[in-house]
MIZANU-732419 format. One record per residue: residue in three letters; x, y, z of N, C-alpha, C, O, CB in turn. Coordinates in steps of 0.05 Angstrom, whole numbers, plus 5000, padded with zeros to 4 digits. Glycine has a CB too. Layout:
ALAXYZXYZXYZXYZXYZ/...
END
This chain:
MET295357683603297557813588296858103583294558173578298057663561/PHE298858283585298458563582300658683564302358533554298558713610/THR300558943559302459063541304159273555306159373543301059193517/GLY303459353579304859563593304059843584305460033590307759533588/ILE301759863570300660123563298360183581296160073578299760123532/VAL298860353601296860413621294460563609294760743593298060583644/THR292060473616289660593604287860743625285860853617287960373591/ASP288660733650287260893670288960893695290560713700284460773676/VAL288561103711289861113738287561103758285961293760291561373742/GLY287460893773285360853793286160963820288561033824284560563795/GLU284260973838284861073865283960853885281760753885283361333871/LEU285860783903285260593924283360733944284060933957287860493938/VAL280960623948279060743966278460583991277260674010276360793951/ALA279360333991279060164015281059934014281659823993276160054017/VAL282059874038283959644040283559514067283359644087286859744036/THR283359244066282959094091284758854091285558754070279959014095/GLY285358754115286958514117289958564121290858784115286558344093/VAL291358364131294258384136295658164121297358224103294858374166/ALA295157914128296457684115295757684085297357624068295657414128/GLU293257744080292257794052290858064053289758144073290257564042/ARG290858204030289658474030287458474008287958403985291758684025/GLU285158564017282958613998282858903991282759074009280158514010/LEU282958963965283159243956280759313940279759163923285759283939/VAL279759553945277659673928278759913914279760093926275059743945/ILE278659903887279860113871277660253854276160113840282059993852/LYS277660513855275760673839277060723812279460783811274960933853/THR275460703791276660723764274760873745272360893750277160453753/GLY275860973724274361103703273260913682271860993664275961323690/TYR274060663684273060463665270060433667268860493688274460193670/VAL268860333646266060253647266059983661266459773648264660243618/VAL265559983687265959743703264059523696264559293701265659813733/ALA261759593684259859393676261159193656260258973653257359513664/SER263259293642264559123622266758953634268058793620265659293599/ILE267258983660269358833674267958603688266558643708270959003693/GLU268358363679267058133691268458033716270958043717266757913670/VAL266957933735268157813758269757563749268757403733266057723779/GLY272257543758273957323749275957413728277857263722272357103738/SER275657653717277557743696280057853710280057923733276257963679/SER282157873694284757973704285058273698284258363677287057813692/ILE286358413716286958693711289658753724290258663746284758873723/SER291358903710293958983720293659223738292759433730295959033697/CYS294559193763294459403783297359473791298559323806292759323808/ALA298359693780301159773784303059543775305059493787301759843814/GLY302259403754303859193743303258913753304258723743306659253747/VAL301558903774300958643787298358533775296258663776300758673817/CYS298458293764296058163753294358063776295157883791296757933734/LEU291958183779290058103801287358033789286658123767289758333821/THR285857873803283257783794280957943806280857983831282857483800/VAL279158033790276858193799274958003813274057803802275458343776/THR274358063839272557893854269758013857267757873864273657833882/GLU269558273853266958413855267258683841269458793840266058453885/ALA265058783830265159043816262659193821260459083822265759003786/GLY262859463823260559643826260459833802261459773781260759793852/ALA259160053806258760243784261360363774261760383750256860463792/ASP263160433793265660553785267960443801269960583805265460863787/TRP267760203811269860083827269959783823268059653813269460153857/PHE272259663831272459373830274159293855275659443866273759273804/ARG273759033862275158923886277058703876276258543859273158823907/VAL279458693888281358483883282558393909282458523929283558583863/LEU283758153908285058043932288057993926288657863906283657773941/ALA289758093943292658053940293557843960293157883985294258313944/SER294657623951295457403969298057463984299357673978295857143953/LYS298757294002301257324018303657334000305457504004301557094038/GLU303757163979306057163960306157423945308357533941305656923940/THR303857533937303857783923304758013941306258183931300957853913/LEU304058013966304858223984307858213989309158423992303358194011/GLU309057973988311857943993313558033969315758133973312557653999/LYS312458013945313958073921313458353909314958433891313257873900/THR311458493920310658753908310458973929311058923952307958723893/THR309759203919309359433937306559453950306059633965309959693923/ILE304859263943302059283951301759293982299959423992300459043941/GLY303559163996303359164025303659444037302859484060305458984036/SER304759634022305159904033303060094023303060334030307860004025/TRP301160004006299160183995297260274018296560114035297560043973/GLU296460524016294560634036292260764021292360803997295960834054/GLY290160834036287860964024288561204007290261364016285861044045/SER287461233984287861453964290361413948291061593932287961723979/SER291861193951294161133934293161113905290961013900295560873942/LEU294761223886294061203858295360963846297660893852294961463843/VAL293860833828294760573817294460573787292260623776293060343830/ASN296660503773296560463744294860223738295160013750299360443731/LEU292960243719291160023712291459963682291760133665288260093719/GLU291159703676290959613648289359363647289859173662293859563636/ARG287359363630285759113627287258913610289058993595282959183614/ALA286558663612287958453598287858493567285858593556286758173605/LEU289958403554290258423525288358233512288058003520293158363517/CYS286958333492285158163476286558103449288058263439282358303472/VAL285957873438286957803412286058013391283758073389286057513403/GLY287958113377287358323357287958603367287958793351284458303349/ASP288458633393289158903404291858983394293558813388289058903435/GLU292359243393294959353385296959303408296359353431294759653379/LEU299259193401301359153421303159393421305259403407302958883415/GLY302459593437303959843437306459843454308260003449302160063446/GLY306559653473308859643491310459393485311659363464308059663520/HIS310559203505311758943501310058743517308458823534314758943510/PHE310558483513308958293527309558303557311858263565309458003516/VAL307558353573307758373602305858173615303458173608307158673612/THR306858013633305157793644303657883670301657773677306857553651/GLY304658093683303458173708304558013732303458033754300458143707/HIS306657863727307957703748310457853757312557843743308657413739/ILE310357993779312558173787314858003797314657813812311558353810/ASP317258093788319757953796320858053822322157903837321857983774/GLY320258303829321258423853320858723853319558833835324158353858/THR321858853873321659143875324459273875326359153884320059223901/LEU324559523865327059673864326559953875324260053874328259683836/CYS328660083884328460353895329060553874330960523858330360383918/THR327460773873328061003856330461153867330261263890325461183853/LYS332561163852335061283863335461573855336661733871337361123853/ASN334561653831335061923823333062003801332161843785337961953812/LEU332362263800330662383780332162613767332862803780327862473792/LEU332562593741334162793727332562913704331162773689336762673716/ASP332763183701331463313679332963243653335363283652331363623683/SER331563143633332763063608331263203585330063063568332762753604/GLY331463463585329863613565326963613572326163693594330363503536/THR325363513553322463493559321763243574319563213586320863503533/SER323663053575323162803588324362803616325862973624324262563572/LEU323762593631324862553658326462293658325462083652322562543680/GLU329062313665330762083667330461973696330962123715333662143660/VAL329661723698329361603724331361373727331561203710326461493728/GLN332861383749334861173755333760993778332761093798337561303762/PHE334060733773333260543793335660383802337560333787331060353782/GLY335660293827337960143838338259873824336259743819337560103868/MET340759803819341359543806341859333827344159283834343759573786/GLU339759213836339958993856341058743842340558703819337258943871/PRO342358563857343458323845341458153830342058043809344758153867/TRP338958133840337057953828336158053800335257883784334557933845/VAL336558303794335558413768337758443748337258473724334158673773/ARG340258433756342558503739342658343713343158463692345158453755/SER342158083714342457923690340157963670340257863648342657633698/TYR338058103678335758153660335758423647334058483630333258103675/ILE337658593655337558873646339658923624342058873628338059063670/ALA338759013601340559073579339759333566337359393563340458843559/ARG341659483557341159733543339359693519339859513503343759873535/LYS337259853517335159833496333359593499331659533481336559823469/GLY333559453522331659243528329159363540328959603543332859033546/SER327259193547324659283558324459203587325659003596322359163542/VAL322959373602322359313630319659443636319059653625324659413649/ALA318159323654315659443663315959543692316659393710313259233661/ILE315559803695315759933721312960013730311660183717317660173721/ASP311959903752309259953761307159923739305260063737309060243773/GLY307759723721305959663700306359813674304859773655303259703709/VAL308259993673308760163650311060043634313260003644309360453658/SER310659993608312659893590314660113584313960323574311459783564/LEU317260063590319360263585321760143572322259903575320060403612/THR323360313559325860223547328160303565328360523574326160353518/ILE329960113569332360163586334360323569335260233548333559903596/ASN335060563578336860733563339760703570341460723553335961013566/GLU340360663596343060653604343360453627341660443645344060933613/VAL345560313627346060113648348760163660350860173646345959823636/ARG348860203686351360243701351660033722349959853724351460533713/GLU353760043737354359843757352259843779351459623788357159893769/THR351360073787349560093810346760173803344960143820350660283830/VAL346260283779343660373771343160313741345060283726343260673777/PHE340660313734339860323706337760543703336360603722338860043695/SER337560653679335660883676333760843653334360703633337261133672/VAL331460973655329460983634328661273631329061443649326960803641/ASN327661343607326661613603323561603602322361433588327761733576/VAL322361783617319361793618318562053604319062273614318361783648/ILE317162013581316362253565314062393579312762283597315562163537/PRO313562653572311462813586308762673585307262683605311263083572/HIS307962543563305362413561305162193582303162173596304862293533/THR307262033585307261813605307161923633305861813650309661633601/GLN308562143638308462273664305662363671304762343694310362513665/LYS304162453651301562563655299462343659297662373676300762733631/VAL299662113645297461923645298061673663296561483664296861833617/THR300361673676301061463695302061573721302261823724303261273682/THR302661403740303661503766306661563765307761663785303061293788/LEU307961503743310861553742311561853743313761923750311961433716/GLY309662023737310062303740310262393768311162623774307962453726/ASP309462223787309462293816311762143831311762153855306862223828/LEU313562023816315761883829317462073845317962303837317461733809/VAL318461973868320362123885322661943892322361693892318962243910/VAL324962063897327261903905326561743931325461853950329762083910/GLY327261483930326661313953324161143950323860953965326461483978/LYS322461213931320061053927320660783915322260763896318061213910/MET319460573926319760303915317660263893315360353894319360093938/VAL318560123872316760073849316759773843318659623849317660233824/ASN314459683831314259403822315759373796315559543778311259323819/VAL317259153793318859113769318258843757318358633771321859143775/GLU317658833732317458583717319458603694319258773677314558533706/VAL321458413694323358413673322158303647320058173648325858243681/ASP323458343625322458243599322357943600324257813608324258343576/MET320057823592319757533594321757383577322557163584316957463585/PHE322557493555324557363538327257353551328757163549324757493510/ALA327957573565330457583581330357373603332457253609330957863592/ARG328057343615327757143637328256863626329656703639324957163649/TYR327056793603327356523592330156483582331256263585325356483569/LEU331356683570334156663560336056613584337856443581334956913545/GLU335656753605337456723629337156433640339056313648336756933650/ALA334656333640334156063650335455853632336655663641331156003652/ALA335255903605336455713586339555713589340755503588335655793557/LEU340755943592343655963594344555833620346655703620344556253593/SER343055863641343755743667343655443665345355303676341855843689/THR341655333651341455043647343754943630344954733637338754973633/THR344555093609346755013592349355003608350954813605347055203569/LYS349855203625352255213641352354973660354454853664352455473657/SER350054913672349954683691350554423677351954253688347254673705/THR349554393653349954143637352854113629353953893631348154143612/VAL354154333621356954333612358754263636360654113633357654603600/SER358254383659359954343682359554063694360853993713359354553703/
END
C-alpha cells in the first residue's frame, strides 16, 4: 500500500528481457534499508525488490504488468517516480494507492494555469465510470485531485513543487501514463454493477 506521495525519482540504468523485463533502477534512497522482497512503487506500479546494491535495486515486471502499464516502453535513462511502501503510523499525505495499475492513458494537453500546470488526459471508456470531479487518481504513482471532467478528457493541476520533485514536470503531449483509479471508486462501481445485475 502507498500514498501517492513520491519520495524519489530514480533512473533506469539497465533493462533486459522481452516477455518479462528485469529492471535496475538507481536511487537516492539508502538502499541498505530496502530489503529483498519488499515492495516499491515504480511510476505507480507495485514491484518486488529482488536484489539491491549500494545505490540501486532490481525488480522484475511480469507479462501481465507489461500489458497493463508503460513499463514495456521504458528505455535506459528513463526517469521513474519512486515511493516506498506505507508503514503503519506514516502520514497519509495523498490517498490510498495499491500500486495495481488499471490501465494507461494519453496526455492530451498541457495548459498554463498560473503557477500550476493543467494536464488533460484522454477519457477512455474503461476509466469513465471511475472519474469524478474532486475525486482522486494516481498518475505515474502521483496522487492527484481531478479538477474537471469533460466528455473526452479529464484534467488535474500539477503544482510547481510536484513538477519539480516528480516526472510530471516533464510530461509532453502524447505521452502515455500509468493510471490507478481510486480504490473506493473501484469497489463502488463493482457494487453498483452487482446490484444492477441482481435487480434485472
